[in-house]
N, CA, C and O atoms as a GROMACS GRO file, in nm:
protein
  652
    1UNK      N    1   9.430  15.207   9.895
    1UNK     CA    2   9.326  15.099   9.898
    1UNK      C    3   9.395  14.961   9.979
    1UNK      O    4   9.516  14.937   9.974
    2UNK      N    5   9.295  14.876  10.054
    2UNK     CA    6   9.347  14.795  10.138
    2UNK      C    7   9.371  14.690  10.032
    2UNK      O    8   9.352  14.698   9.910
    3UNK      N    9   9.414  14.594  10.103
    3UNK     CA   10   9.398  14.429  10.094
    3UNK      C   11   9.294  14.406  10.022
    3UNK      O   12   9.296  14.379   9.902
    4UNK      N   13   9.171  14.419  10.114
    4UNK     CA   14   9.070  14.367  10.147
    4UNK      C   15   8.982  14.435   9.965
    4UNK      O   16   8.950  14.360   9.873
    5UNK      N   17   8.964  14.602   9.965
    5UNK     CA   18   8.920  14.626   9.861
    5UNK      C   19   8.996  14.536   9.666
    5UNK      O   20   8.940  14.503   9.562
    6UNK      N   21   9.154  14.533   9.720
    6UNK     CA   22   9.124  14.470   9.632
    6UNK      C   23   9.098  14.351   9.567
    6UNK      O   24   9.102  14.319   9.448
    7UNK      N   25   9.056  14.262   9.718
    7UNK     CA   26   9.041  14.139   9.712
    7UNK      C   27   8.886  14.157   9.640
    7UNK      O   28   8.853  14.082   9.548
    8UNK      N   29   8.816  14.241   9.680
    8UNK     CA   30   8.630  14.270   9.643
    8UNK      C   31   8.663  14.292   9.506
    8UNK      O   32   8.632  14.203   9.426
    9UNK      N   33   8.748  14.444   9.446
    9UNK     CA   34   8.764  14.438   9.315
    9UNK      C   35   8.788  14.341   9.191
    9UNK      O   36   8.747  14.340   9.075
   10UNK      N   37   8.866  14.264   9.262
   10UNK     CA   38   8.915  14.121   9.201
   10UNK      C   39   8.804  14.064   9.201
   10UNK      O   40   8.768  14.080   9.084
   11UNK      N   41   8.721  14.006   9.255
   11UNK     CA   42   8.589  13.928   9.258
   11UNK      C   43   8.486  14.015   9.158
   11UNK      O   44   8.404  13.973   9.076
   12UNK      N   45   8.526  14.164   9.202
   12UNK     CA   46   8.411  14.169   9.074
   12UNK      C   47   8.403  14.197   8.913
   12UNK      O   48   8.316  14.221   8.829
   13UNK      N   49   8.575  14.177   8.920
   13UNK     CA   50   8.601  14.132   8.762
   13UNK      C   51   8.642  14.013   8.722
   13UNK      O   52   8.648  14.002   8.600
   14UNK      N   53   8.671  13.919   8.786
   14UNK     CA   54   8.633  13.756   8.784
   14UNK      C   55   8.579  13.697   8.639
   14UNK      O   56   8.622  13.659   8.530
   15UNK      N   57   8.457  13.717   8.708
   15UNK     CA   58   8.344  13.677   8.584
   15UNK      C   59   8.360  13.687   8.428
   15UNK      O   60   8.340  13.625   8.323
   16UNK      N   61   8.409  13.811   8.482
   16UNK     CA   62   8.378  13.916   8.323
   16UNK      C   63   8.464  13.867   8.254
   16UNK      O   64   8.436  13.833   8.139
   17UNK      N   65   8.634  13.846   8.319
   17UNK     CA   66   8.749  13.850   8.237
   17UNK      C   67   8.689  13.634   8.226
   17UNK      O   68   8.620  13.641   8.124
   18UNK      N   69   8.685  13.536   8.255
   18UNK     CA   70   8.676  13.421   8.267
   18UNK      C   71   8.567  13.420   8.170
   18UNK      O   72   8.580  13.336   8.080
   19UNK      N   73   8.479  13.481   8.167
   19UNK     CA   74   8.393  13.498   8.036
   19UNK      C   75   8.458  13.525   7.876
   19UNK      O   76   8.410  13.473   7.775
   20UNK      N   77   8.563  13.607   7.877
   20UNK     CA   78   8.666  13.621   7.813
   20UNK      C   79   8.743  13.508   7.738
   20UNK      O   80   8.745  13.489   7.617
   21UNK      N   81   8.802  13.442   7.829
   21UNK     CA   82   8.838  13.304   7.865
   21UNK      C   83   8.973  13.379   7.915
   21UNK      O   84   9.083  13.341   7.876
   22UNK      N   85   8.962  13.454   7.978
   22UNK     CA   86   9.116  13.527   8.060
   22UNK      C   87   9.102  13.518   8.153
   22UNK      O   88   8.993  13.544   8.203
   23UNK      N   89   9.213  13.473   8.229
   23UNK     CA   90   9.226  13.462   8.377
   23UNK      C   91   9.322  13.596   8.449
   23UNK      O   92   9.430  13.647   8.421
   24UNK      N   93   9.197  13.625   8.579
   24UNK     CA   94   9.308  13.722   8.610
   24UNK      C   95   9.395  13.668   8.751
   24UNK      O   96   9.358  13.592   8.841
   25UNK      N   97   9.532  13.741   8.731
   25UNK     CA   98   9.617  13.684   8.764
   25UNK      C   99   9.663  13.794   8.943
   25UNK      O  100   9.712  13.762   9.051
   26UNK      N  101   9.625  13.893   8.898
   26UNK     CA  102   9.664  14.004   9.020
   26UNK      C  103   9.554  14.139   9.018
   26UNK      O  104   9.501  14.176   8.913
   27UNK      N  105   9.534  14.193   9.124
   27UNK     CA  106   9.504  14.340   9.108
   27UNK      C  107   9.540  14.403   9.205
   27UNK      O  108   9.500  14.367   9.316
   28UNK      N  109   9.642  14.532   9.190
   28UNK     CA  110   9.726  14.598   9.271
   28UNK      C  111   9.684  14.756   9.294
   28UNK      O  112   9.696  14.807   9.183
   29UNK      N  113   9.644  14.848   9.381
   29UNK     CA  114   9.673  14.960   9.372
   29UNK      C  115   9.795  15.012   9.419
   29UNK      O  116   9.852  14.972   9.520
   30UNK      N  117   9.846  15.131   9.321
   30UNK     CA  118   9.944  15.200   9.413
   30UNK      C  119   9.919  15.350   9.372
   30UNK      O  120   9.813  15.369   9.312
   31UNK      N  121   9.994  15.452   9.393
   31UNK     CA  122  10.014  15.590   9.405
   31UNK      C  123   9.828  15.641   9.519
   31UNK      O  124   9.753  15.595   9.605
   32UNK      N  125   9.845  15.743   9.446
   32UNK     CA  126   9.722  15.860   9.580
   32UNK      C  127   9.725  15.984   9.473
   32UNK      O  128   9.828  16.035   9.429
   33UNK      N  129   9.579  16.024   9.438
   33UNK     CA  130   9.556  16.128   9.429
   33UNK      C  131   9.543  16.116   9.281
   33UNK      O  132   9.473  16.025   9.238
   34UNK      N  133   9.619  16.217   9.176
   34UNK     CA  134   9.560  16.209   9.062
   34UNK      C  135   9.702  16.081   8.953
   34UNK      O  136   9.722  16.037   8.839
   35UNK      N  137   9.744  16.078   9.051
   35UNK     CA  138   9.860  15.908   9.074
   35UNK      C  139   9.837  15.834   9.041
   35UNK      O  140   9.886  15.788   8.938
   36UNK      N  141   9.740  15.775   9.116
   36UNK     CA  142   9.632  15.650   9.156
   36UNK      C  143   9.673  15.548   9.034
   36UNK      O  144   9.665  15.614   8.930
   37UNK      N  145   9.699  15.460   9.015
   37UNK     CA  146   9.680  15.347   8.914
   37UNK      C  147   9.609  15.212   9.004
   37UNK      O  148   9.639  15.180   9.120
   38UNK      N  149   9.510  15.146   8.917
   38UNK     CA  150   9.451  14.999   8.923
   38UNK      C  151   9.534  14.920   8.847
   38UNK      O  152   9.539  14.928   8.724
   39UNK      N  153   9.585  14.862   8.899
   39UNK     CA  154   9.705  14.784   8.819
   39UNK      C  155   9.629  14.589   8.762
   39UNK      O  156   9.628  14.501   8.848
   40UNK      N  157   9.593  14.568   8.662
   40UNK     CA  158   9.531  14.457   8.656
   40UNK      C  159   9.609  14.342   8.571
   40UNK      O  160   9.627  14.361   8.451
   41UNK      N  161   9.656  14.218   8.636
   41UNK     CA  162   9.719  14.148   8.571
   41UNK      C  163   9.629  14.050   8.519
   41UNK      O  164   9.536  14.006   8.588
   42UNK      N  165   9.658  13.997   8.357
   42UNK     CA  166   9.572  13.906   8.321
   42UNK      C  167   9.718  13.779   8.237
   42UNK      O  168   9.838  13.797   8.214
   43UNK      N  169   9.635  13.673   8.217
   43UNK     CA  170   9.745  13.576   8.163
   43UNK      C  171   9.596  13.476   8.097
   43UNK      O  172   9.489  13.487   8.157
   44UNK      N  173   9.606  13.382   7.972
   44UNK     CA  174   9.544  13.334   7.947
   44UNK      C  175   9.632  13.204   7.842
   44UNK      O  176   9.747  13.209   7.799
   45UNK      N  177   9.543  13.110   7.827
   45UNK     CA  178   9.674  13.001   7.776
   45UNK      C  179   9.703  13.011   7.629
   45UNK      O  180   9.622  13.021   7.537
   46UNK      N  181   9.890  13.006   7.623
   46UNK     CA  182   9.862  13.041   7.497
   46UNK      C  183   9.944  13.207   7.492
   46UNK      O  184  10.029  13.227   7.406
   47UNK      N  185   9.919  13.284   7.564
   47UNK     CA  186  10.001  13.367   7.638
   47UNK      C  187   9.861  13.506   7.580
   47UNK      O  188   9.757  13.505   7.515
   48UNK      N  189   9.951  13.615   7.658
   48UNK     CA  190   9.795  13.756   7.610
   48UNK      C  191   9.886  13.844   7.504
   48UNK      O  192  10.008  13.864   7.496
   49UNK      N  193   9.814  13.872   7.453
   49UNK     CA  194   9.777  13.974   7.392
   49UNK      C  195   9.726  14.108   7.402
   49UNK      O  196   9.647  14.141   7.490
   50UNK      N  197   9.791  14.219   7.274
   50UNK     CA  198   9.756  14.330   7.280
   50UNK      C  199   9.554  14.318   7.315
   50UNK      O  200   9.481  14.347   7.410
   51UNK      N  201   9.540  14.274   7.214
   51UNK     CA  202   9.394  14.277   7.172
   51UNK      C  203   9.303  14.178   7.344
   51UNK      O  204   9.194  14.215   7.389
   52UNK      N  205   9.379  14.070   7.398
   52UNK     CA  206   9.335  14.013   7.522
   52UNK      C  207   9.319  14.197   7.639
   52UNK      O  208   9.226  14.267   7.679
   53UNK      N  209   9.485  14.198   7.648
   53UNK     CA  210   9.443  14.381   7.675
   53UNK      C  211   9.349  14.479   7.697
   53UNK      O  212   9.290  14.501   7.802
   54UNK      N  213   9.338  14.538   7.589
   54UNK     CA  214   9.205  14.571   7.533
   54UNK      C  215   9.097  14.540   7.606
   54UNK      O  216   9.039  14.606   7.693
   55UNK      N  217   9.065  14.380   7.540
   55UNK     CA  218   8.924  14.354   7.564
   55UNK      C  219   8.914  14.346   7.736
   55UNK      O  220   8.812  14.398   7.783
   56UNK      N  221   8.986  14.300   7.808
   56UNK     CA  222   9.020  14.326   7.946
   56UNK      C  223   8.971  14.437   7.990
   56UNK      O  224   8.891  14.470   8.077
   57UNK      N  225   9.057  14.507   7.882
   57UNK     CA  226   9.027  14.662   7.992
   57UNK      C  227   8.884  14.724   7.982
   57UNK      O  228   8.820  14.784   8.068
   58UNK      N  229   8.850  14.692   7.848
   58UNK     CA  230   8.689  14.774   7.824
   58UNK      C  231   8.585  14.704   7.940
   58UNK      O  232   8.497  14.760   8.006
   59UNK      N  233   8.631  14.545   7.942
   59UNK     CA  234   8.493  14.451   8.062
   59UNK      C  235   8.536  14.497   8.175
   59UNK      O  236   8.451  14.551   8.247
   60UNK      N  237   8.713  14.489   8.237
   60UNK     CA  238   8.744  14.588   8.340
   60UNK      C  239   8.652  14.754   8.394
   60UNK      O  240   8.589  14.790   8.494
   61UNK      N  241   8.677  14.793   8.311
   61UNK     CA  242   8.529  14.955   8.302
   61UNK      C  243   8.446  14.956   8.253
   61UNK      O  244   8.392  15.064   8.233
   62UNK      N  245   8.390  14.844   8.209
   62UNK     CA  246   8.252  14.825   8.220
   62UNK      C  247   8.204  14.798   8.417
   62UNK      O  248   8.115  14.852   8.483
   63UNK      N  249   8.301  14.702   8.455
   63UNK     CA  250   8.198  14.672   8.563
   63UNK      C  251   8.249  14.795   8.698
   63UNK      O  252   8.189  14.842   8.794
   64UNK      N  253   8.379  14.812   8.647
   64UNK     CA  254   8.397  14.958   8.797
   64UNK      C  255   8.313  15.073   8.723
   64UNK      O  256   8.352  15.177   8.777
   65UNK      N  257   8.266  15.088   8.676
   65UNK     CA  258   8.171  15.205   8.631
   65UNK      C  259   8.040  15.180   8.704
   65UNK      O  260   7.991  15.261   8.782
   66UNK      N  261   7.954  14.990   8.657
   66UNK     CA  262   7.853  14.959   8.713
   66UNK      C  263   7.880  14.997   8.895
   66UNK      O  264   7.799  15.064   8.959
   67UNK      N  265   8.027  14.930   8.964
   67UNK     CA  266   7.975  14.941   9.091
   67UNK      C  267   8.018  14.993   9.153
   67UNK      O  268   7.992  14.983   9.273
   68UNK      N  269   8.144  15.109   9.089
   68UNK     CA  270   8.171  15.218   9.152
   68UNK      C  271   8.252  15.192   9.264
   68UNK      O  272   8.279  15.297   9.322
   69UNK      N  273   8.291  15.113   9.305
   69UNK     CA  274   8.384  15.051   9.422
   69UNK      C  275   8.531  15.099   9.462
   69UNK      O  276   8.612  15.053   9.542
   70UNK      N  277   8.534  15.217   9.372
   70UNK     CA  278   8.692  15.298   9.417
   70UNK      C  279   8.576  15.466   9.428
   70UNK      O  280   8.493  15.507   9.347
   71UNK      N  281   8.616  15.518   9.544
   71UNK     CA  282   8.549  15.684   9.604
   71UNK      C  283   8.667  15.780   9.476
   71UNK      O  284   8.614  15.872   9.413
   72UNK      N  285   8.801  15.751   9.452
   72UNK     CA  286   8.832  15.877   9.424
   72UNK      C  287   8.900  15.802   9.218
   72UNK      O  288   8.872  15.700   9.156
   73UNK      N  289   8.999  15.938   9.184
   73UNK     CA  290   8.982  15.905   9.038
   73UNK      C  291   9.102  15.825   9.020
   73UNK      O  292   9.174  15.860   9.114
   74UNK      N  293   9.165  15.732   8.948
   74UNK     CA  294   9.270  15.658   8.891
   74UNK      C  295   9.242  15.613   8.776
   74UNK      O  296   9.130  15.621   8.724
   75UNK      N  297   9.373  15.547   8.712
   75UNK     CA  298   9.393  15.541   8.559
   75UNK      C  299   9.440  15.371   8.620
   75UNK      O  300   9.516  15.320   8.703
   76UNK      N  301   9.343  15.332   8.522
   76UNK     CA  302   9.289  15.145   8.503
   76UNK      C  303   9.414  15.109   8.427
   76UNK      O  304   9.410  15.168   8.318
   77UNK      N  305   9.544  15.024   8.439
   77UNK     CA  306   9.623  14.956   8.347
   77UNK      C  307   9.623  14.799   8.357
   77UNK      O  308   9.677  14.742   8.451
   78UNK      N  309   9.571  14.744   8.273
   78UNK     CA  310   9.584  14.596   8.246
   78UNK      C  311   9.715  14.552   8.171
   78UNK      O  312   9.783  14.626   8.101
   79UNK      N  313   9.737  14.444   8.192
   79UNK     CA  314   9.890  14.371   8.155
   79UNK      C  315   9.873  14.232   8.180
   79UNK      O  316   9.790  14.172   8.248
   80UNK      N  317  10.013  14.174   8.079
   80UNK     CA  318  10.019  14.002   8.132
   80UNK      C  319  10.112  14.028   8.263
   80UNK      O  320  10.158  14.131   8.314
   81UNK      N  321  10.122  13.874   8.298
   81UNK     CA  322  10.248  13.886   8.398
   81UNK      C  323  10.404  13.898   8.389
   81UNK      O  324  10.488  13.905   8.478
   82UNK      N  325  10.417  13.898   8.206
   82UNK     CA  326  10.526  13.880   8.163
   82UNK      C  327  10.583  13.782   8.227
   82UNK      O  328  10.539  13.723   8.326
   83UNK      N  329  10.728  13.757   8.146
   83UNK     CA  330  10.798  13.677   8.108
   83UNK      C  331  10.862  13.601   8.231
   83UNK      O  332  10.906  13.492   8.194
   84UNK      N  333  10.877  13.619   8.339
   84UNK     CA  334  10.926  13.631   8.488
   84UNK      C  335  10.795  13.637   8.536
   84UNK      O  336  10.771  13.733   8.609
   85UNK      N  337  10.729  13.580   8.521
   85UNK     CA  338  10.617  13.609   8.616
   85UNK      C  339  10.577  13.567   8.782
   85UNK      O  340  10.575  13.445   8.799
   86UNK      N  341  10.557  13.617   8.858
   86UNK     CA  342  10.581  13.575   9.039
   86UNK      C  343  10.466  13.456   9.052
   86UNK      O  344  10.346  13.465   9.026
   87UNK      N  345  10.534  13.353   9.097
   87UNK     CA  346  10.428  13.272   9.170
   87UNK      C  347  10.409  13.304   9.268
   87UNK      O  348  10.504  13.323   9.343
   88UNK      N  349  10.270  13.325   9.314
   88UNK     CA  350  10.123  13.358   9.401
   88UNK      C  351  10.027  13.249   9.447
   88UNK      O  352  10.011  13.222   9.567
   89UNK      N  353   9.962  13.186   9.348
   89UNK     CA  354   9.886  13.048   9.332
   89UNK      C  355   9.919  12.914   9.359
   89UNK      O  356  10.032  12.871   9.336
   90UNK      N  357   9.866  12.875   9.387
   90UNK     CA  358   9.843  12.718   9.350
   90UNK      C  359   9.869  12.677   9.219
   90UNK      O  360   9.964  12.611   9.176
   91UNK      N  361   9.771  12.727   9.159
   91UNK     CA  362   9.803  12.745   8.974
   91UNK      C  363   9.935  12.768   8.956
   91UNK      O  364  10.021  12.694   8.908
   92UNK      N  365   9.946  12.928   9.018
   92UNK     CA  366  10.107  12.959   8.958
   92UNK      C  367  10.168  12.844   8.947
   92UNK      O  368  10.185  12.801   8.833
   93UNK      N  369  10.224  12.750   9.088
   93UNK     CA  370  10.330  12.687   9.105
   93UNK      C  371  10.310  12.546   9.009
   93UNK      O  372  10.406  12.476   8.979
   94UNK      N  373  10.177  12.519   8.968
   94UNK     CA  374  10.161  12.422   8.902
   94UNK      C  375  10.212  12.461   8.776
   94UNK      O  376  10.300  12.385   8.735
   95UNK      N  377  10.175  12.587   8.675
   95UNK     CA  378  10.183  12.619   8.574
   95UNK      C  379  10.339  12.613   8.547
   95UNK      O  380  10.374  12.631   8.430
   96UNK      N  381  10.418  12.594   8.623
   96UNK     CA  382  10.534  12.612   8.651
   96UNK      C  383  10.654  12.519   8.654
   96UNK      O  384  10.769  12.558   8.638
   97UNK      N  385  10.610  12.360   8.680
   97UNK     CA  386  10.645  12.270   8.631
   97UNK      C  387  10.780  12.264   8.555
   97UNK      O  388  10.771  12.308   8.441
   98UNK      N  389  10.884  12.226   8.586
   98UNK     CA  390  10.945  12.213   8.450
   98UNK      C  391  11.112  12.359   8.418
   98UNK      O  392  11.223  12.376   8.369
   99UNK      N  393  11.012  12.412   8.487
   99UNK     CA  394  11.076  12.560   8.443
   99UNK      C  395  11.178  12.605   8.541
   99UNK      O  396  11.138  12.572   8.652
  100UNK      N  397  11.303  12.671   8.550
  100UNK     CA  398  11.332  12.741   8.657
  100UNK      C  399  11.280  12.871   8.733
  100UNK      O  400  11.276  12.982   8.679
  101UNK      N  401  11.247  12.848   8.846
  101UNK     CA  402  11.228  12.943   8.982
  101UNK      C  403  11.340  12.986   9.004
  101UNK      O  404  11.455  12.959   8.967
  102UNK      N  405  11.267  13.093   9.101
  102UNK     CA  406  11.353  13.250   9.257
  102UNK      C  407  11.296  13.187   9.274
  102UNK      O  408  11.199  13.135   9.220
  103UNK      N  409  11.379  13.174   9.409
  103UNK     CA  410  11.242  13.184   9.570
  103UNK      C  411  11.310  13.291   9.628
  103UNK      O  412  11.424  13.312   9.588
  104UNK      N  413  11.251  13.381   9.739
  104UNK     CA  414  11.315  13.424   9.848
  104UNK      C  415  11.218  13.355   9.960
  104UNK      O  416  11.096  13.339   9.971
  105UNK      N  417  11.320  13.324  10.031
  105UNK     CA  418  11.271  13.198  10.156
  105UNK      C  419  11.284  13.269  10.277
  105UNK      O  420  11.387  13.337  10.285
  106UNK      N  421  11.202  13.271  10.378
  106UNK     CA  422  11.263  13.312  10.554
  106UNK      C  423  11.319  13.212  10.608
  106UNK      O  424  11.257  13.114  10.648
  107UNK      N  425  11.440  13.227  10.613
  107UNK     CA  426  11.560  13.146  10.684
  107UNK      C  427  11.620  13.165  10.838
  107UNK      O  428  11.699  13.250  10.877
  108UNK      N  429  11.552  13.049  10.917
  108UNK     CA  430  11.616  13.144  11.084
  108UNK      C  431  11.519  13.289  11.089
  108UNK      O  432  11.399  13.315  11.092
  109UNK      N  433  11.703  13.401  11.088
  109UNK     CA  434  11.691  13.517  11.131
  109UNK      C  435  11.673  13.651  11.045
  109UNK      O  436  11.654  13.771  11.067
  110UNK      N  437  11.691  13.551  10.919
  110UNK     CA  438  11.676  13.618  10.811
  110UNK      C  439  11.606  13.575  10.670
  110UNK      O  440  11.498  13.517  10.672
  111UNK      N  441  11.678  13.609  10.541
  111UNK     CA  442  11.636  13.515  10.377
  111UNK      C  443  11.738  13.485  10.381
  111UNK      O  444  11.831  13.523  10.452
  112UNK      N  445  11.725  13.375  10.266
  112UNK     CA  446  11.798  13.295  10.178
  112UNK      C  447  11.756  13.298  10.028
  112UNK      O  448  11.634  13.306  10.014
  113UNK      N  449  11.801  13.295   9.954
  113UNK     CA  450  11.723  13.289   9.780
  113UNK      C  451  11.790  13.152   9.724
  113UNK      O  452  11.903  13.116   9.758
  114UNK      N  453  11.711  13.082   9.635
  114UNK     CA  454  11.713  12.975   9.636
  114UNK      C  455  11.669  12.951   9.446
  114UNK      O  456  11.563  12.989   9.395
  115UNK      N  457  11.744  12.904   9.397
  115UNK     CA  458  11.724  12.910   9.242
  115UNK      C  459  11.731  12.767   9.207
  115UNK      O  460  11.814  12.699   9.268
  116UNK      N  461  11.655  12.710   9.115
  116UNK     CA  462  11.651  12.580   9.054
  116UNK      C  463  11.492  12.530   8.970
  116UNK      O  464  11.383  12.584   8.986
  117UNK      N  465  11.524  12.416   8.885
  117UNK     CA  466  11.434  12.376   8.856
  117UNK      C  467  11.282  12.308   8.904
  117UNK      O  468  11.292  12.198   8.959
  118UNK      N  469  11.173  12.353   8.892
  118UNK     CA  470  11.076  12.297   8.948
  118UNK      C  471  11.042  12.161   8.941
  118UNK      O  472  10.954  12.134   8.860
  119UNK      N  473  11.091  12.068   9.006
  119UNK     CA  474  11.014  11.900   8.979
  119UNK      C  475  10.866  11.854   9.012
  119UNK      O  476  10.804  11.765   8.955
  120UNK      N  477  10.823  11.937   9.121
  120UNK     CA  478  10.722  11.912   9.175
  120UNK      C  479  10.676  11.968   9.269
  120UNK      O  480  10.757  12.008   9.353
  121UNK      N  481  10.513  11.997   9.297
  121UNK     CA  482  10.471  12.064   9.402
  121UNK      C  483  10.350  11.955   9.496
  121UNK      O  484  10.272  11.863   9.471
  122UNK      N  485  10.384  12.019   9.591
  122UNK     CA  486  10.217  11.953   9.660
  122UNK      C  487  10.200  12.032   9.753
  122UNK      O  488  10.273  12.074   9.843
  123UNK      N  489  10.056  12.055   9.714
  123UNK     CA  490   9.960  12.174   9.761
  123UNK      C  491   9.834  12.131   9.858
  123UNK      O  492   9.727  12.077   9.831
  124UNK      N  493   9.893  12.178   9.988
  124UNK     CA  494   9.767  12.164  10.086
  124UNK      C  495   9.624  12.231  10.054
  124UNK      O  496   9.590  12.346  10.080
  125UNK      N  497   9.573  12.164  10.013
  125UNK     CA  498   9.431  12.259   9.940
  125UNK      C  499   9.328  12.269  10.083
  125UNK      O  500   9.224  12.329  10.056
  126UNK      N  501   9.334  12.244  10.162
  126UNK     CA  502   9.216  12.190  10.305
  126UNK      C  503   9.305  12.380  10.388
  126UNK      O  504   9.248  12.429  10.485
  127UNK      N  505   9.438  12.455  10.327
  127UNK     CA  506   9.454  12.550  10.372
  127UNK      C  507   9.406  12.668  10.304
  127UNK      O  508   9.395  12.669  10.181
  128UNK      N  509   9.372  12.785  10.389
  128UNK     CA  510   9.312  12.922  10.254
  128UNK      C  511   9.417  12.977  10.215
  128UNK      O  512   9.415  13.048  10.114
  129UNK      N  513   9.551  12.952  10.298
  129UNK     CA  514   9.693  13.004  10.223
  129UNK      C  515   9.767  12.952  10.166
  129UNK      O  516   9.792  12.838  10.203
  130UNK      N  517   9.828  12.997  10.068
  130UNK     CA  518   9.964  12.878  10.003
  130UNK      C  519  10.017  12.830  10.104
  130UNK      O  520  10.081  12.893  10.188
  131UNK      N  521   9.984  12.664  10.101
  131UNK     CA  522  10.054  12.582  10.207
  131UNK      C  523  10.109  12.434  10.113
  131UNK      O  524  10.038  12.381  10.028
  132UNK      N  525  10.247  12.385  10.151
  132UNK     CA  526  10.282  12.279  10.093
  132UNK      C  527  10.426  12.301  10.070
  132UNK      O  528  10.492  12.396  10.112
  133UNK      N  529  10.472  12.190   9.990
  133UNK     CA  530  10.601  12.204   9.942
  133UNK      C  531  10.648  12.248   9.790
  133UNK      O  532  10.568  12.289   9.706
  134UNK      N  533  10.762  12.237   9.773
  134UNK     CA  534  10.813  12.238   9.608
  134UNK      C  535  10.927  12.209   9.594
  134UNK      O  536  11.028  12.272   9.627
  135UNK      N  537  10.911  12.077   9.526
  135UNK     CA  538  11.083  12.051   9.494
  135UNK      C  539  11.200  12.127   9.427
  135UNK      O  540  11.164  12.187   9.326
  136UNK      N  541  11.303  12.136   9.452
  136UNK     CA  542  11.383  12.221   9.306
  136UNK      C  543  11.514  12.060   9.309
  136UNK      O  544  11.555  11.972   9.384
  137UNK      N  545  11.534  12.126   9.141
  137UNK     CA  546  11.623  12.089   9.158
  137UNK      C  547  11.763  12.213   9.167
  137UNK      O  548  11.728  12.326   9.136
  138UNK      N  549  11.880  12.201   9.198
  138UNK     CA  550  11.954  12.327   9.211
  138UNK      C  551  12.079  12.270   9.189
  138UNK      O  552  12.139  12.185   9.254
  139UNK      N  553  12.102  12.317   9.112
  139UNK     CA  554  12.251  12.327   9.082
  139UNK      C  555  12.368  12.420   9.158
  139UNK      O  556  12.335  12.535   9.188
  140UNK      N  557  12.494  12.376   9.188
  140UNK     CA  558  12.628  12.439   9.242
  140UNK      C  559  12.732  12.386   9.145
  140UNK      O  560  12.729  12.289   9.070
  141UNK      N  561  12.824  12.478   9.169
  141UNK     CA  562  12.960  12.422   9.115
  141UNK      C  563  13.009  12.306   9.137
  141UNK      O  564  13.086  12.270   9.048
  142UNK      N  565  12.988  12.198   9.264
  142UNK     CA  566  12.992  12.124   9.231
  142UNK      C  567  12.935  11.943   9.172
  142UNK      O  568  12.965  11.842   9.109
  143UNK      N  569  12.814  12.027   9.275
  143UNK     CA  570  12.697  11.922   9.205
  143UNK      C  571  12.534  12.005   9.165
  143UNK      O  572  12.500  12.118   9.129
  144UNK      N  573  12.450  11.850   9.202
  144UNK     CA  574  12.326  11.853   9.162
  144UNK      C  575  12.246  11.797   9.262
  144UNK      O  576  12.253  11.676   9.283
  145UNK      N  577  12.156  11.885   9.341
  145UNK     CA  578  12.069  11.836   9.449
  145UNK      C  579  11.907  11.884   9.459
  145UNK      O  580  11.848  11.979   9.407
  146UNK      N  581  11.874  11.800   9.528
  146UNK     CA  582  11.718  11.788   9.494
  146UNK      C  583  11.691  11.899   9.650
  146UNK      O  584  11.731  11.853   9.757
  147UNK      N  585  11.642  12.000   9.651
  147UNK     CA  586  11.608  12.024   9.771
  147UNK      C  587  11.426  12.082   9.818
  147UNK      O  588  11.370  12.142   9.727
  148UNK      N  589  11.362  12.067   9.921
  148UNK     CA  590  11.228  12.072   9.919
  148UNK      C  591  11.227  12.201  10.020
  148UNK      O  592  11.279  12.196  10.132
  149UNK      N  593  11.166  12.306   9.972
  149UNK     CA  594  11.050  12.398  10.046
  149UNK      C  595  10.959  12.427  10.049
  149UNK      O  596  10.881  12.431   9.954
  150UNK      N  597  10.929  12.472  10.213
  150UNK     CA  598  10.790  12.443  10.216
  150UNK      C  599  10.732  12.585  10.152
  150UNK      O  600  10.804  12.685  10.139
  151UNK      N  601  10.627  12.582  10.122
  151UNK     CA  602  10.557  12.703  10.044
  151UNK      C  603  10.560  12.842  10.157
  151UNK      O  604  10.604  12.950  10.119
  152UNK      N  605  10.505  12.820  10.306
  152UNK     CA  606  10.490  12.865  10.398
  152UNK      C  607  10.589  12.932  10.431
  152UNK      O  608  10.572  13.006  10.528
  153UNK      N  609  10.740  12.934  10.358
  153UNK     CA  610  10.841  12.997  10.412
  153UNK      C  611  10.856  13.109  10.310
  153UNK      O  612  10.917  13.208  10.351
  154UNK      N  613  10.814  13.111  10.192
  154UNK     CA  614  10.789  13.169  10.044
  154UNK      C  615  10.781  13.289  10.049
  154UNK      O  616  10.670  13.329  10.016
  155UNK      N  617  10.862  13.380  10.082
  155UNK     CA  618  10.842  13.573  10.055
  155UNK      C  619  10.818  13.592   9.940
  155UNK      O  620  10.717  13.662   9.946
  156UNK      N  621  10.849  13.573   9.806
  156UNK     CA  622  10.849  13.526   9.693
  156UNK      C  623  10.875  13.484   9.621
  156UNK      O  624  10.989  13.439   9.628
  157UNK      N  625  10.809  13.463   9.506
  157UNK     CA  626  10.866  13.312   9.354
  157UNK      C  627  10.845  13.397   9.246
  157UNK      O  628  10.747  13.467   9.221
  158UNK      N  629  10.957  13.383   9.183
  158UNK     CA  630  10.898  13.399   9.038
  158UNK      C  631  10.983  13.294   8.942
  158UNK      O  632  11.071  13.218   8.982
  159UNK      N  633  10.929  13.310   8.784
  159UNK     CA  634  11.016  13.220   8.691
  159UNK      C  635  11.144  13.284   8.643
  159UNK      O  636  11.141  13.406   8.632
  160UNK      N  637  11.222  13.239   8.621
  160UNK     CA  638  11.351  13.294   8.575
  160UNK      C  639  11.356  13.260   8.466
  160UNK      O  640  11.342  13.137   8.466
  161UNK      N  641  11.374  13.318   8.316
  161UNK     CA  642  11.412  13.305   8.186
  161UNK      C  643  11.514  13.318   8.137
  161UNK      O  644  11.547  13.434   8.113
  162UNK      N  645  11.600  13.219   8.105
  162UNK     CA  646  11.674  13.172   8.032
  162UNK      C  647  11.724  13.247   7.919
  162UNK      O  648  11.659  13.239   7.815
  163UNK      N  649  11.853  13.337   7.923
  163UNK     CA  650  11.864  13.366   7.810
  163UNK      C  651  11.964  13.323   7.703
  163UNK      O  652  11.954  13.367   7.588
   0.00000   0.00000   0.00000
């Protein structure tokens, strides 16, 4: 299954989940044949309960059965994004304000990793892709500094849970 199909499935599922007060975070396809899995990641204010996953799974199953967008057998998995949730969309970045994040960035010929507290985020809403910048408070051995990272350079980012 390609990205377009995952996006189409997300658009089919979103209204039913929104009606339940559940946010659709991601739809991913993995595996092939009898091992194929459609993973649906959900969230809601106050966190996701097992009951939320069950209600979302039932709603998703009903929609997928009605529209039948997948022409092979698969297993449906519904879960929360977890404590160290990925930051993909503008709302993910906004909800992470004040939290510690880890971001892998394109840098010159390679990549670099930066970790710090997300102080602010400026999103360019005129772009269909995630564009803008984020300000991080980064602490190293000697000092604390603010670093602005372009969101266009972010390969992957996630919330970091301090234990």
